[in-house]
FINU-892616 format. One record per residue (C-alpha): residue number from 1; residue in one letter; x, y, z. Coordinates in nm, 4 decimals. Layout:
<pts>
PT   resi   resn       east      north         up
PT    NUM      A          X          Y          Z
...
</pts>
This chain:
<pts>
PT   resi   resn       east      north         up
PT      1      X    -0.5443    -0.2486     1.8822
PT      2      X    -0.2075    -0.1251     1.7631
PT      3      X    -0.0960     0.0435     1.4422
PT      4      X     0.2753     0.0283     1.3622
PT      5      X     0.3556     0.3407     1.1654
PT      6      X     0.2229     0.6937     1.2152
PT      7      X     0.2457     0.8178     0.8579
PT      8      X    -0.0579     0.9340     0.6642
PT      9      X    -0.2137     0.5910     0.6020
PT     10      X    -0.1245     0.4438     0.9415
PT     11      X    -0.2742     0.7421     1.1246
PT     12      X    -0.5802     0.7397     0.9016
PT     13      X    -0.6321     0.3680     0.9603
PT     14      X    -0.6069     0.4206     1.3359
PT     15      X    -0.8765     0.6871     1.3009
PT     16      X    -1.0881     0.4395     1.1033
PT     17      X    -1.0535     0.1816     1.3839
PT     18      X    -1.1505     0.4396     1.6474
PT     19      X    -1.4497     0.5688     1.4513
PT     20      X    -1.5712     0.2158     1.3789
PT     21      X    -1.5430     0.1233     1.7468
PT     22      X    -1.7427     0.4313     1.8439
PT     23      X    -2.0153     0.3469     1.5925
PT     24      X    -2.0348    -0.0064     1.7291
PT     25      X    -2.0673     0.1244     2.0826
PT     26      X    -1.7341    -0.0122     2.2057
PT     27      X    -1.6563     0.1497     2.5393
PT     28      X    -1.3085     0.3006     2.5774
PT     29      X    -1.1293     0.1272     2.2857
PT     30      X    -0.7505     0.1192     2.3214
PT     31      X    -0.5879     0.2162     1.9927
PT     32      X    -0.2157     0.2896     2.0054
PT     33      X    -0.0012     0.4196     1.7224
PT     34      X     0.3697     0.3509     1.7156
PT     35      X     0.5585     0.6518     1.5831
PT     36      X     0.9266     0.6663     1.5000
PT     37      X     0.9627     1.0322     1.6021
PT     38      X     0.8757     1.1598     1.9511
PT     39      X     0.7347     1.4864     1.8179
PT     40      X     0.4827     1.2977     1.6030
PT     41      X     0.3774     1.0824     1.9002
PT     42      X     0.3321     1.3947     2.1118
PT     43      X     0.1323     1.5705     1.8423
PT     44      X    -0.1087     1.2743     1.8223
PT     45      X    -0.1442     1.2137     2.1958
PT     46      X    -0.1504     1.5702     2.3252
PT     47      X    -0.2952     1.7789     2.0426
PT     48      X    -0.4991     1.5116     1.8605
PT     49      X    -0.3268     1.6029     1.5373
PT     50      X    -0.0649     1.4655     1.3002
PT     51      X     0.0155     1.7834     1.1150
PT     52      X     0.3217     1.6345     0.9427
PT     53      X     0.1124     1.3813     0.7547
PT     54      X    -0.2575     1.4747     0.7902
PT     55      X    -0.2705     1.8536     0.8168
PT     56      X    -0.5985     1.9909     0.9451
PT     57      X    -0.7436     1.6545     1.0499
PT     58      X    -0.8796     1.6184     1.4054
PT     59      X    -0.8047     1.2747     1.5524
PT     60      X    -1.0383     1.0857     1.7886
PT     61      X    -0.9645     1.0931     2.1632
PT     62      X    -0.9340     0.7107     2.1601
PT     63      X    -0.5978     0.7421     1.9823
PT     64      X    -0.2679     0.7656     2.1645
PT     65      X     0.0842     0.7295     2.0305
PT     66      X     0.4183     0.6100     2.1611
PT     67      X     0.7727     0.5536     2.0397
PT     68      X     0.7892     0.2322     2.2451
PT     69      X     0.7075    -0.0550     2.0082
PT     70      X     0.6562    -0.3110     2.2849
PT     71      X     0.4203    -0.0818     2.4742
PT     72      X     0.2137    -0.0275     2.1600
PT     73      X     0.1786    -0.3951     2.0711
PT     74      X     0.1592    -0.5718     2.4061
PT     75      X    -0.1887    -0.7093     2.4685
PT     76      X    -0.3275    -0.5979     2.1316
PT     77      X    -0.5611    -0.8400     1.9570
PT     78      X    -0.5186    -0.6599     1.6256
PT     79      X    -0.1784    -0.5366     1.5077
PT     80      X    -0.1615    -0.3307     1.1889
PT     81      X     0.1584    -0.2818     0.9880
PT     82      X     0.1752     0.0572     0.8172
PT     83      X     0.5476     0.1016     0.7567
PT     84      X     0.7510     0.0943     0.4327
PT     85      X     0.8001    -0.2526     0.2860
PT     86      X     1.1779    -0.2387     0.3164
PT     87      X     1.1513    -0.1797     0.6928
PT     88      X     0.9137    -0.4640     0.7772
PT     89      X     1.1677    -0.7434     0.8257
PT     90      X     1.3725    -0.5331     1.0669
PT     91      X     1.0721    -0.4846     1.2967
PT     92      X     0.9589    -0.8481     1.3057
PT     93      X     1.1907    -0.9797     1.5825
PT     94      X     1.0757    -0.7099     1.8254
PT     95      X     0.7123    -0.7648     1.7291
PT     96      X     0.7377    -1.1400     1.7702
PT     97      X     0.8647    -1.0973     2.1241
PT     98      X     0.5516    -0.9131     2.2407
PT     99      X     0.2816    -1.0302     1.9996
PT    100      X    -0.0154    -1.1939     2.1722
PT    101      X    -0.0492    -1.5621     2.0774
PT    102      X    -0.3956    -1.5092     1.9271
PT    103      X    -0.3366    -1.1663     1.7700
PT    104      X    -0.4316    -1.1013     1.4083
PT    105      X    -0.1774    -0.9095     1.1995
PT    106      X    -0.3019    -0.6832     0.9209
PT    107      X    -0.0779    -0.5424     0.6493
PT    108      X    -0.1414    -0.2068     0.4845
PT    109      X     0.1956    -0.2320     0.3090
PT    110      X     0.1949    -0.2155    -0.0716
PT    111      X     0.5435    -0.3303    -0.1610
PT    112      X     0.7774    -0.6259    -0.2072
PT    113      X     1.0994    -0.6815    -0.0148
PT    114      X     1.4025    -0.6199    -0.2335
PT    115      X     1.6471    -0.9068    -0.2460
PT    116      X     1.3901    -1.1748    -0.1614
PT    117      X     1.0897    -1.0500    -0.3671
PT    118      X     0.8783    -1.1504    -0.0669
PT    119      X     0.5229    -1.0333    -0.0239
PT    120      X     0.4276    -0.9056     0.3207
PT    121      X     0.2151    -1.2136     0.3880
PT    122      X     0.5221    -1.4307     0.3295
PT    123      X     0.7426    -1.2107     0.5479
PT    124      X     0.4966    -1.1945     0.8357
PT    125      X     0.3895    -1.5570     0.8488
PT    126      X     0.7532    -1.6642     0.8542
PT    127      X     0.9044    -1.3855     1.0643
PT    128      X     0.6262    -1.3780     1.3246
PT    129      X     0.5521    -1.7495     1.3293
PT    130      X     0.1943    -1.6812     1.2180
PT    131      X    -0.0419    -1.9231     1.0547
PT    132      X    -0.1979    -1.7750     0.7381
PT    133      X    -0.5315    -1.7664     0.9229
PT    134      X    -0.3952    -1.4975     1.1564
PT    135      X    -0.2907    -1.2640     0.8759
PT    136      X    -0.4929    -1.0264     0.6608
PT    137      X    -0.4181    -0.7562     0.4064
PT    138      X    -0.6173    -0.4392     0.3420
PT    139      X    -0.5985    -0.2805    -0.0011
PT    140      X    -0.8043    -0.0820    -0.2473
PT    141      X    -0.8501     0.2834    -0.3369
PT    142      X    -0.6989     0.4003    -0.0065
PT    143      X    -0.5866     0.7604    -0.0559
PT    144      X    -0.5253     0.8450     0.3082
PT    145      X    -0.6210     1.2121     0.3172
PT    146      X    -0.9565     1.1507     0.1489
PT    147      X    -1.0419     0.8793     0.4013
PT    148      X    -0.9200     1.0954     0.6904
PT    149      X    -1.1613     1.3640     0.5631
PT    150      X    -1.4308     1.0946     0.5864
PT    151      X    -1.5020     1.0949     0.2137
PT    152      X    -1.6835     0.7662     0.1352
PT    153      X    -1.4840     0.4811    -0.0127
PT    154      X    -1.4668     0.1027    -0.0216
PT    155      X    -1.1770    -0.1325     0.0381
PT    156      X    -1.0866    -0.5016     0.0443
PT    157      X    -0.9888    -0.7150     0.3416
PT    158      X    -0.8289    -1.0420     0.2312
PT    159      X    -0.7267    -1.3403     0.4420
PT    160      X    -0.6791    -1.7112     0.3835
PT    161      X    -0.9496    -1.7578     0.6481
PT    162      X    -1.2875    -1.6007     0.5584
PT    163      X    -1.3688    -1.5666     0.9291
PT    164      X    -1.0524    -1.3646     0.9888
PT    165      X    -1.1328    -1.1381     0.6949
PT    166      X    -1.4849    -1.0859     0.8298
PT    167      X    -1.3527    -1.0164     1.1829
PT    168      X    -1.1156    -0.7491     1.0530
PT    169      X    -1.3839    -0.6033     0.8248
PT    170      X    -1.6165    -0.5558     1.1204
PT    171      X    -1.3492    -0.3474     1.2951
PT    172      X    -1.2967    -0.1110     1.0036
PT    173      X    -1.6521    -0.0801     0.8725
PT    174      X    -1.8211     0.2534     0.9278
PT    175      X    -2.0207     0.5324     0.7731
PT    176      X    -1.7370     0.6383     0.5397
PT    177      X    -1.5514     0.3087     0.4790
PT    178      X    -1.7155    -0.0020     0.3338
PT    179      X    -1.4968    -0.3164     0.3441
PT    180      X    -1.5467    -0.6173     0.1189
PT    181      X    -1.3821    -0.9509     0.1984
PT    182      X    -1.2136    -1.2228    -0.0017
PT    183      X    -0.9535    -1.4962     0.0357
PT    184      X    -0.7231    -1.3955    -0.2517
PT    185      X    -0.4283    -1.2678    -0.0488
PT    186      X    -0.1841    -1.3159    -0.3380
PT    187      X    -0.3960    -1.1262    -0.5887
PT    188      X    -0.4694    -0.8389    -0.3510
PT    189      X    -0.1029    -0.8009    -0.2568
PT    190      X     0.0273    -0.8095    -0.6148
PT    191      X    -0.2320    -0.5539    -0.7251
PT    192      X    -0.1283    -0.3255    -0.4404
PT    193      X     0.2384    -0.3511    -0.5348
PT    194      X     0.2298    -0.3201    -0.9133
PT    195      X    -0.0213    -0.0342    -0.9268
PT    196      X     0.2436     0.1860    -0.7638
PT    197      X     0.4857     0.1082    -1.0468
PT    198      X     0.2216     0.1878    -1.3084
PT    199      X     0.1417     0.5140    -1.1290
PT    200      X     0.5064     0.6152    -1.1606
PT    201      X     0.4788     0.5747    -1.5383
PT    202      X     0.1551     0.7739    -1.5486
PT    203      X     0.3173     1.0446    -1.3395
PT    204      X     0.6075     1.0655    -1.5837
PT    205      X     0.3553     1.1224    -1.8630
PT    206      X     0.2101     1.4044    -1.6540
PT    207      X     0.5502     1.5555    -1.5959
PT    208      X     0.6241     1.5475    -1.9678
PT    209      X     0.2937     1.7124    -2.0539
PT    210      X     0.1507     1.4089    -2.2332
PT    211      X    -0.2261     1.3762    -2.2610
PT    212      X    -0.4963     1.1477    -2.1318
PT    213      X    -0.4660     0.9048    -2.4235
PT    214      X    -0.1079     0.8250    -2.3219
PT    215      X    -0.2014     0.7847    -1.9566
PT    216      X    -0.5073     0.5713    -2.0329
PT    217      X    -0.2953     0.3430    -2.2507
PT    218      X    -0.0421     0.2912    -1.9707
PT    219      X    -0.3133     0.2310    -1.7100
PT    220      X    -0.4861    -0.0269    -1.9296
PT    221      X    -0.1710    -0.2117    -2.0302
PT    222      X    -0.0473    -0.1826    -1.6735
PT    223      X    -0.3558    -0.3658    -1.5534
PT    224      X    -0.2871    -0.6385    -1.8095
PT    225      X     0.0681    -0.6967    -1.6880
PT    226      X    -0.0472    -0.6877    -1.3256
PT    227      X    -0.2976    -0.9590    -1.4131
PT    228      X    -0.0321    -1.1738    -1.5799
PT    229      X     0.1863    -1.1705    -1.2693
PT    230      X    -0.0955    -1.2100    -1.0172
PT    231      X    -0.2502    -1.5038    -1.1980
PT    232      X     0.0867    -1.6742    -1.2497
PT    233      X     0.1363    -1.6600    -0.8721
PT    234      X    -0.2097    -1.8009    -0.8020
PT    235      X    -0.4202    -1.4836    -0.7805
PT    236      X    -0.7752    -1.4703    -0.9085
PT    237      X    -0.8888    -1.2811    -1.2184
PT    238      X    -1.1876    -1.1412    -1.0273
PT    239      X    -0.9524    -0.9558    -0.7942
PT    240      X    -0.8014    -0.7637    -1.0851
PT    241      X    -1.1451    -0.6328    -1.1851
PT    242      X    -1.2331    -0.5286    -0.8298
PT    243      X    -1.1436    -0.2651    -0.5742
PT    244      X    -0.7944    -0.3973    -0.5027
PT    245      X    -0.7177    -0.4191    -0.8744
PT    246      X    -0.8811    -0.1730    -1.1104
PT    247      X    -1.0153     0.0444    -0.8289
PT    248      X    -0.6798     0.1028    -0.6616
PT    249      X    -0.5016     0.1402    -0.9957
PT    250      X    -0.7371     0.4170    -1.1108
PT    251      X    -0.7169     0.6043    -0.7799
PT    252      X    -0.3375     0.5839    -0.7619
PT    253      X    -0.2835     0.6829    -1.1241
PT    254      X    -0.5427     0.9626    -1.1327
PT    255      X    -0.5154     1.1438    -0.8014
PT    256      X    -0.2705     1.4250    -0.7204
PT    257      X    -0.2734     1.2841    -0.3660
PT    258      X    -0.0947     0.9709    -0.4906
PT    259      X     0.2691     0.9670    -0.3808
PT    260      X     0.3726     0.7398    -0.6660
PT    261      X     0.2044     0.9480    -0.9345
PT    262      X     0.3581     1.2585    -0.7751
PT    263      X     0.7016     1.0951    -0.7741
PT    264      X     0.6643     1.0050    -1.1415
PT    265      X     0.5580     1.3591    -1.2282
PT    266      X     0.8730     1.4948    -1.0644
PT    267      X     1.0842     1.2438    -1.2581
PT    268      X     0.9090     1.3476    -1.5782
PT    269      X     0.9989     1.7082    -1.5030
PT    270      X     1.3662     1.6151    -1.4901
PT    271      X     1.4333     1.5582    -1.1198
PT    272      X     1.6542     1.2684    -1.0169
PT    273      X     1.5170     0.9842    -0.8074
PT    274      X     1.6942     1.1268    -0.5030
PT    275      X     1.5542     1.4754    -0.5646
PT    276      X     1.2012     1.3455    -0.6176
PT    277      X     1.2181     1.1341    -0.3005
PT    278      X     1.3410     1.4303    -0.0970
PT    279      X     1.0648     1.6529    -0.2352
PT    280      X     0.7923     1.4034    -0.1376
PT    281      X     0.9126     1.3463     0.2221
PT    282      X     0.7174     1.0170     0.2251
PT    283      X     0.7889     0.6758     0.0767
PT    284      X     0.6785     0.6135    -0.2812
PT    285      X     0.6652     0.2342    -0.2717
PT    286      X     0.6860     0.2052    -0.6505
PT    287      X     1.0392     0.3446    -0.6458
PT    288      X     1.1452     0.1068    -0.3708
PT    289      X     0.9726    -0.2077    -0.4985
PT    290      X     1.0034    -0.1899    -0.8776
PT    291      X     1.3281    -0.3899    -0.8891
PT    292      X     1.1656    -0.6666    -0.6838
PT    293      X     0.8584    -0.6661    -0.9107
PT    294      X     1.0762    -0.7077    -1.2183
PT    295      X     1.2883    -0.9776    -1.0563
PT    296      X     0.9789    -1.1698    -0.9486
PT    297      X     0.8290    -1.1437    -1.2980
PT    298      X     1.1487    -1.2646    -1.4639
PT    299      X     1.1748    -1.5625    -1.2286
PT    300      X     0.8215    -1.6655    -1.3240
PT    301      X     0.8548    -1.5926    -1.6944
PT    302      X     0.6037    -1.3069    -1.6952
PT    303      X     0.6418    -1.0236    -1.9452
PT    304      X     0.5979    -0.6816    -1.7795
PT    305      X     0.7261    -0.4127    -2.0188
PT    306      X     0.6031    -0.1098    -1.8226
PT    307      X     0.7574    -0.2382    -1.5020
PT    308      X     1.0807    -0.3211    -1.6867
PT    309      X     1.0949     0.0317    -1.8284
PT    310      X     1.0266     0.1890    -1.4887
PT    311      X     1.2961    -0.0258    -1.3309
PT    312      X     1.5430     0.1005    -1.5914
PT    313      X     1.4389     0.4615    -1.5240
PT    314      X     1.4794     0.4245    -1.1457
PT    315      X     1.8181     0.2529    -1.1932
PT    316      X     1.9357     0.5346    -1.4215
PT    317      X     1.9657     0.3150    -1.7319
PT    318      X     1.6808     0.4785    -1.9246
PT    319      X     1.6075     0.8455    -1.9806
PT    320      X     1.2475     0.9382    -1.9022
PT    321      X     1.2278     1.1234    -2.2332
PT    322      X     1.2452     0.7929    -2.4217
PT    323      X     0.9892     0.6110    -2.2072
PT    324      X     0.6750     0.6723    -2.4140
PT    325      X     0.8433     0.5775    -2.7392
PT    326      X     0.9860     0.2618    -2.5877
PT    327      X     0.6480     0.1464    -2.4584
PT    328      X     0.4866     0.1996    -2.7998
PT    329      X     0.7663     0.0374    -3.0002
PT    330      X     0.6780    -0.3219    -2.9150
PT    331      X     0.5755    -0.5914    -3.1623
PT    332      X     0.2162    -0.5793    -3.2838
PT    333      X    -0.0057    -0.8407    -3.1221
PT    334      X    -0.3681    -0.9045    -3.0135
PT    335      X    -0.4854    -0.7045    -2.7135
PT    336      X    -0.5373    -0.9989    -2.4762
PT    337      X    -0.3025    -1.0941    -2.1926
PT    338      X    -0.0503    -1.2724    -2.4154
</pts>
């Protein structure tokens, strides 16, 4: 098994795979992380730590890391993508050259590609020559540090093929992670993308000192606009009410561990996008993907006022101080998804 990306979530997911294998009695599982930086790979392999991203967490001995992408992926039956959305396309040619013909690819990526508005399932099936049955996406309330600390949580594994989803779920299930399966890849992906944008708006409220009423209003209306886009693209309403929808939205908007909420809080305190990004040191996918979310919604005739406002903030066209007033100044209407 290989995990491409040794950030907080990629390293945590590799730990999940190792712990699940140990619980299932798998002898000597081979789990390799691909890291961009040699010092991170050395930290994981030699010291069983990734102090840059998961400080204080001991990693299982089954994990090793390398900066050689081909060495990480070659022979792996399960390949996990845990890199920023805007970097995925650039890695696909190298992956395709060494990917086993029967390997299953799993995406942990919660973003859209700018310029094409492509979801990761669309990028991977095309760029890797995969059938949809060999692709799965994992999403849900996945705050990496909590899972690395082995605090119990649940998640969703979605694939067009129920057997693929079940196969992946078996390899991540364990005493602190409970996977559920479904076939709504579109709905799960859109929920994972848009919740980051909504978390930016909630974070801005935090940074401006606004209260829980303001944040609850944005979370609730954010779920409604997520539903409009997901369902227009073929997603299922049940997904929005589940772990990948409401569950992930609540976790991302409420937790101080959320990078997107943290980024929004810094913006609300007056930092520029560049300053907030530098302060975080990790990718806040909402900042990177919001323009693609808005473009996708416009192309499909879906109204997404919170996403539109956040896109204007990130592009420098809207001052964060006017955000709350703008969101409340819309025409009166019934509360449904109109």
